[in-house]
N, CA and C atoms as a LAMMPS dump frame, in Angstrom:
ITEM: TIMESTEP
0
ITEM: NUMBER OF ATOMS
306
ITEM: BOX BOUNDS ff ff ff
-5.0000000000000000e+02 5.0000000000000000e+02
-5.0000000000000000e+02 5.0000000000000000e+02
-5.0000000000000000e+02 5.0000000000000000e+02
ITEM: ATOMS id mol type element x y z
1 1 1 N -442.517 327.671 -393.321
2 1 2 C -441.235 328.356 -393.238
3 1 3 C -440.321 327.828 -394.34
4 2 1 N -439.672 328.73 -395.009
5 2 2 C -438.745 328.341 -396.073
6 2 3 C -437.618 327.493 -395.477
7 3 1 N -437.204 326.492 -396.213
8 3 2 C -436.215 325.542 -395.708
9 3 3 C -434.885 326.22 -395.364
10 4 1 N -434.447 327.176 -396.162
11 4 2 C -433.185 327.85 -395.858
12 4 3 C -433.297 328.675 -394.577
13 5 1 N -434.432 329.277 -394.355
14 5 2 C -434.652 330.031 -393.122
15 5 3 C -434.66 329.083 -391.926
16 6 1 N -435.253 327.933 -392.114
17 6 2 C -435.285 326.915 -391.05
18 6 3 C -433.868 326.514 -390.645
19 7 1 N -433.004 326.318 -391.631
20 7 2 C -431.618 325.934 -391.362
21 7 3 C -430.866 327.082 -390.69
22 8 1 N -431.086 328.292 -391.17
23 8 2 C -430.443 329.47 -390.568
24 8 3 C -430.8 329.565 -389.087
25 9 1 N -432.077 329.406 -388.773
26 9 2 C -432.533 329.457 -387.38
27 9 3 C -431.924 328.324 -386.552
28 10 1 N -431.803 327.143 -387.14
29 10 2 C -431.231 325.998 -386.445
30 10 3 C -429.761 326.257 -386.109
31 11 1 N -429.024 326.787 -387.091
32 11 2 C -427.607 327.098 -386.862
33 11 3 C -427.448 328.127 -385.746
34 12 1 N -428.279 329.151 -385.766
35 12 2 C -428.201 330.196 -384.75
36 12 3 C -428.578 329.662 -383.371
37 13 1 N -429.649 328.89 -383.314
38 13 2 C -430.119 328.337 -382.042
39 13 3 C -429.049 327.474 -381.38
40 14 1 N -428.376 326.645 -382.192
41 14 2 C -427.398 325.702 -381.655
42 14 3 C -425.954 326.209 -381.736
43 15 1 N -425.808 327.455 -382.191
44 15 2 C -424.496 328.099 -382.278
45 15 3 C -423.495 327.234 -383.064
46 16 1 N -423.928 326.805 -384.253
47 16 2 C -423.061 325.958 -385.094
48 16 3 C -422.748 326.616 -386.436
49 17 1 N -422.99 327.895 -386.54
50 17 2 C -422.649 328.596 -387.779
51 17 3 C -421.13 328.595 -387.92
52 18 1 N -420.655 328.341 -389.134
53 18 2 C -419.218 328.257 -389.377
54 18 3 C -418.879 328.835 -390.743
55 19 1 N -417.647 328.717 -391.14
56 19 2 C -417.161 329.327 -392.378
57 19 3 C -417.598 328.534 -393.607
58 20 1 N -417.633 329.207 -394.764
59 20 2 C -417.956 328.495 -396.009
60 20 3 C -416.941 327.391 -396.319
61 21 1 N -415.678 327.627 -395.973
62 21 2 C -414.654 326.604 -396.246
63 21 3 C -414.972 325.305 -395.501
64 22 1 N -415.349 325.432 -394.229
65 22 2 C -415.709 324.247 -393.452
66 22 3 C -416.952 323.594 -394.036
67 23 1 N -417.954 324.394 -394.374
68 23 2 C -419.196 323.833 -394.916
69 23 3 C -418.943 323.108 -396.237
70 24 1 N -418.041 323.65 -397.04
71 24 2 C -417.719 322.995 -398.309
72 24 3 C -417.077 321.633 -398.062
73 25 1 N -416.128 321.582 -397.146
74 25 2 C -415.498 320.297 -396.804
75 25 3 C -416.522 319.33 -396.217
76 26 1 N -417.421 319.845 -395.394
77 26 2 C -418.465 319.019 -394.805
78 26 3 C -419.39 318.468 -395.892
79 27 1 N -419.706 319.301 -396.873
80 27 2 C -420.558 318.876 -397.988
81 27 3 C -419.906 317.721 -398.754
82 28 1 N -418.628 317.847 -399.023
83 28 2 C -417.899 316.791 -399.732
84 28 3 C -417.875 315.508 -398.903
85 29 1 N -417.643 315.657 -397.608
86 29 2 C -417.632 314.501 -396.719
87 29 3 C -418.989 313.798 -396.714
88 30 1 N -420.054 314.59 -396.638
89 30 2 C -421.4 313.998 -396.634
90 30 3 C -421.714 313.315 -397.963
91 31 1 N -421.251 313.892 -399.071
92 31 2 C -421.454 313.236 -400.376
93 31 3 C -420.75 311.884 -400.396
94 32 1 N -419.573 311.82 -399.806
95 32 2 C -418.857 310.55 -399.707
96 32 3 C -419.622 309.526 -398.883
97 33 1 N -420.265 309.988 -397.817
98 33 2 C -421.054 309.074 -396.991
99 33 3 C -422.281 308.558 -397.74
100 34 1 N -422.883 309.401 -398.584
101 34 2 C -423.998 308.943 -399.423
102 34 3 C -423.499 307.858 -400.381
103 35 1 N -422.36 308.122 -401.024
104 35 2 C -421.794 307.144 -401.959
105 35 3 C -421.484 305.824 -401.255
106 36 1 N -420.909 305.906 -400.069
107 36 2 C -420.585 304.695 -399.306
108 36 3 C -421.845 303.899 -398.987
109 37 1 N -422.894 304.6 -398.587
110 37 2 C -424.158 303.92 -398.255
111 37 3 C -424.75 303.237 -399.492
112 38 1 N -424.664 303.897 -400.641
113 38 2 C -425.172 303.295 -401.879
114 38 3 C -424.355 302.054 -402.231
115 39 1 N -423.045 302.127 -402.06
116 39 2 C -422.204 300.949 -402.306
117 39 3 C -422.619 299.789 -401.41
118 40 1 N -422.86 300.063 -400.141
119 40 2 C -423.287 299.015 -399.216
120 40 3 C -424.653 298.46 -399.615
121 41 1 N -425.589 299.35 -399.978
122 41 2 C -426.938 298.928 -400.343
123 41 3 C -426.937 298.03 -401.575
124 42 1 N -426.011 298.307 -402.511
125 42 2 C -425.967 297.562 -403.769
126 42 3 C -424.951 296.424 -403.728
127 43 1 N -424.411 296.18 -402.52
128 43 2 C -423.371 295.152 -402.386
129 43 3 C -422.264 295.402 -403.401
130 44 1 N -421.828 296.662 -403.421
131 44 2 C -420.754 297.14 -404.303
132 44 3 C -421.051 296.858 -405.778
133 45 1 N -422.296 297.188 -406.16
134 45 2 C -422.702 297.103 -407.552
135 45 3 C -423.231 295.753 -407.992
136 46 1 N -423.237 294.777 -407.117
137 46 2 C -423.696 293.425 -407.478
138 46 3 C -425.211 293.288 -407.394
139 47 1 N -425.831 294.051 -406.522
140 47 2 C -427.275 293.986 -406.317
141 47 3 C -427.946 295.09 -407.113
142 48 1 N -428.801 294.719 -408.047
143 48 2 C -429.477 295.71 -408.887
144 48 3 C -430.842 296.099 -408.332
145 49 1 N -431.452 295.22 -407.574
146 49 2 C -432.766 295.492 -407.001
147 49 3 C -432.605 295.802 -405.523
148 50 1 N -432.561 297.071 -405.201
149 50 2 C -432.414 297.467 -403.809
150 50 3 C -433.385 298.595 -403.52
151 51 1 N -433.714 298.74 -402.268
152 51 2 C -434.641 299.778 -401.846
153 51 3 C -433.926 300.746 -400.919
154 52 1 N -434.358 301.979 -400.96
155 52 2 C -433.822 302.965 -400.029
156 52 3 C -434.126 302.51 -398.612
157 53 1 N -433.218 302.821 -397.715
158 53 2 C -433.432 302.469 -396.32
159 53 3 C -433.215 303.702 -395.449
160 54 1 N -433.348 303.531 -394.151
161 54 2 C -433.229 304.664 -393.238
162 54 3 C -431.827 305.275 -393.28
163 55 1 N -430.809 304.451 -393.493
164 55 2 C -429.435 304.961 -393.524
165 55 3 C -429.218 305.913 -394.69
166 56 1 N -429.682 305.546 -395.879
167 56 2 C -429.482 306.427 -397.04
168 56 3 C -430.315 307.693 -396.881
169 57 1 N -431.495 307.565 -396.308
170 57 2 C -432.334 308.74 -396.065
171 57 3 C -431.62 309.713 -395.128
172 58 1 N -431.014 309.192 -394.078
173 58 2 C -430.295 310.029 -393.121
174 58 3 C -429.081 310.688 -393.778
175 59 1 N -428.335 309.925 -394.574
176 59 2 C -427.142 310.475 -395.224
177 59 3 C -427.51 311.57 -396.232
178 60 1 N -428.585 311.36 -396.976
179 60 2 C -429.027 312.387 -397.924
180 60 3 C -429.516 313.623 -397.164
181 61 1 N -430.155 313.41 -396.025
182 61 2 C -430.557 314.537 -395.182
183 61 3 C -429.355 315.332 -394.694
184 62 1 N -428.289 314.625 -394.298
185 62 2 C -427.062 315.3 -393.869
186 62 3 C -426.442 316.086 -395.019
187 63 1 N -426.463 315.504 -396.204
188 63 2 C -425.929 316.17 -397.391
189 63 3 C -426.726 317.445 -397.691
190 64 1 N -428.032 317.348 -397.62
191 64 2 C -428.893 318.51 -397.858
192 64 3 C -428.638 319.601 -396.82
193 65 1 N -428.499 319.207 -395.559
194 65 2 C -428.214 320.169 -394.501
195 65 3 C -426.931 320.939 -394.813
196 66 1 N -425.884 320.224 -395.203
197 66 2 C -424.607 320.874 -395.515
198 66 3 C -424.733 321.818 -396.704
199 67 1 N -425.479 321.4 -397.722
200 67 2 C -425.685 322.252 -398.89
201 67 3 C -426.461 323.513 -398.522
202 68 1 N -427.504 323.356 -397.72
203 68 2 C -428.296 324.51 -397.295
204 68 3 C -427.456 325.476 -396.47
205 69 1 N -426.626 324.954 -395.578
206 69 2 C -425.749 325.813 -394.78
207 69 3 C -424.783 326.571 -395.682
208 70 1 N -424.205 325.875 -396.66
209 70 2 C -423.251 326.518 -397.562
210 70 3 C -423.935 327.619 -398.374
211 71 1 N -425.099 327.326 -398.897
212 71 2 C -425.847 328.339 -399.651
213 71 3 C -426.146 329.555 -398.772
214 72 1 N -426.514 329.299 -397.528
215 72 2 C -426.8 330.399 -396.605
216 72 3 C -425.55 331.234 -396.334
217 73 1 N -424.385 330.575 -396.258
218 73 2 C -423.136 331.32 -396.057
219 73 3 C -422.934 332.375 -397.142
220 74 1 N -423.35 332.052 -398.35
221 74 2 C -423.154 332.957 -399.488
222 74 3 C -424.414 333.753 -399.841
223 75 1 N -425.451 333.639 -399
224 75 2 C -426.726 334.319 -399.258
225 75 3 C -427.282 333.968 -400.634
226 76 1 N -427.194 332.713 -400.981
227 76 2 C -427.724 332.226 -402.257
228 76 3 C -429.11 331.642 -402.025
229 77 1 N -430.073 332.132 -402.776
230 77 2 C -431.428 331.581 -402.749
231 77 3 C -431.4 330.333 -403.631
232 78 1 N -431.533 329.172 -403.007
233 78 2 C -431.4 327.925 -403.762
234 78 3 C -432.502 327.722 -404.796
235 79 1 N -433.678 328.254 -404.564
236 79 2 C -434.732 328.143 -405.579
237 79 3 C -434.348 328.908 -406.836
238 80 1 N -433.815 330.108 -406.656
239 80 2 C -433.375 330.897 -407.809
240 80 3 C -432.191 330.218 -408.5
241 81 1 N -431.263 329.685 -407.71
242 81 2 C -430.111 328.995 -408.282
243 81 3 C -430.556 327.773 -409.08
244 82 1 N -431.534 327.039 -408.553
245 82 2 C -432.061 325.866 -409.262
246 82 3 C -432.759 326.283 -410.55
247 83 1 N -433.523 327.35 -410.506
248 83 2 C -434.186 327.844 -411.721
249 83 3 C -433.163 328.161 -412.807
250 84 1 N -432.072 328.838 -412.434
251 84 2 C -431.015 329.158 -413.4
252 84 3 C -430.387 327.884 -413.954
253 85 1 N -430.148 326.926 -413.078
254 85 2 C -429.55 325.666 -413.503
255 85 3 C -430.462 324.918 -414.48
256 86 1 N -431.75 324.866 -414.167
257 86 2 C -432.701 324.179 -415.044
258 86 3 C -432.78 324.844 -416.417
259 87 1 N -432.727 326.156 -416.451
260 87 2 C -432.725 326.868 -417.736
261 87 3 C -431.479 326.498 -418.536
262 88 1 N -430.356 326.381 -417.851
263 88 2 C -429.127 325.971 -418.527
264 88 3 C -429.233 324.558 -419.101
265 89 1 N -429.816 323.651 -418.313
266 89 2 C -430.025 322.283 -418.804
267 89 3 C -430.949 322.274 -420.008
268 90 1 N -432.041 323.043 -419.928
269 90 2 C -432.989 323.103 -421.045
270 90 3 C -432.306 323.581 -422.319
271 91 1 N -431.46 324.587 -422.19
272 91 2 C -430.742 325.124 -423.349
273 91 3 C -429.82 324.062 -423.947
274 92 1 N -429.055 323.374 -423.085
275 92 2 C -428.142 322.336 -423.573
276 92 3 C -428.887 321.177 -424.212
277 93 1 N -430 320.795 -423.614
278 93 2 C -430.791 319.697 -424.168
279 93 3 C -431.358 320.087 -425.53
280 94 1 N -431.837 321.323 -425.646
281 94 2 C -432.378 321.806 -426.92
282 94 3 C -431.298 321.822 -427.995
283 95 1 N -430.083 322.165 -427.6
284 95 2 C -428.983 322.259 -428.573
285 95 3 C -428.356 320.91 -428.904
286 96 1 N -428.217 320.03 -427.889
287 96 2 C -427.433 318.803 -428.068
288 96 3 C -428.204 317.522 -427.805
289 97 1 N -429.44 317.602 -427.379
290 97 2 C -430.175 316.4 -426.997
291 97 3 C -429.933 316.092 -425.533
292 98 1 N -430.577 315.065 -425.053
293 98 2 C -430.475 314.704 -423.647
294 98 3 C -429.173 313.953 -423.381
295 99 1 N -428.297 314.538 -422.567
296 99 2 C -427.056 313.834 -422.225
297 99 3 C -427.341 312.633 -421.34
298 100 1 N -426.467 311.663 -421.367
299 100 2 C -426.663 310.438 -420.587
300 100 3 C -426.603 310.685 -419.091
301 101 1 N -425.911 311.724 -418.637
302 101 2 C -425.74 311.939 -417.206
303 101 3 C -426.894 312.706 -416.545
304 102 1 N -427.904 313.096 -417.288
305 102 2 C -429.032 313.811 -416.676
306 102 3 C -430.115 312.825 -416.317
């Protein structure tokens, strides 16, 4: 089953479908929780050798859930959106080289 369909069914089953505005705020909140977990894992940047743990896995899962819900709100096929994004990156890399943030 496609992941977006799985999320759509989950939202319907549990009656948690909501507005795109709420999902967007939820997505931002979850991104903040991922950042907080990374800060804790790295002892606020002091620890360079760290391993992923169950907490970061859970937070990234929550972030993905929020993103999938938001995409579903707008009927966006995330695979197609990713393909378009990758083509854009390829074009920029071909024109300017590999940016440091990729």
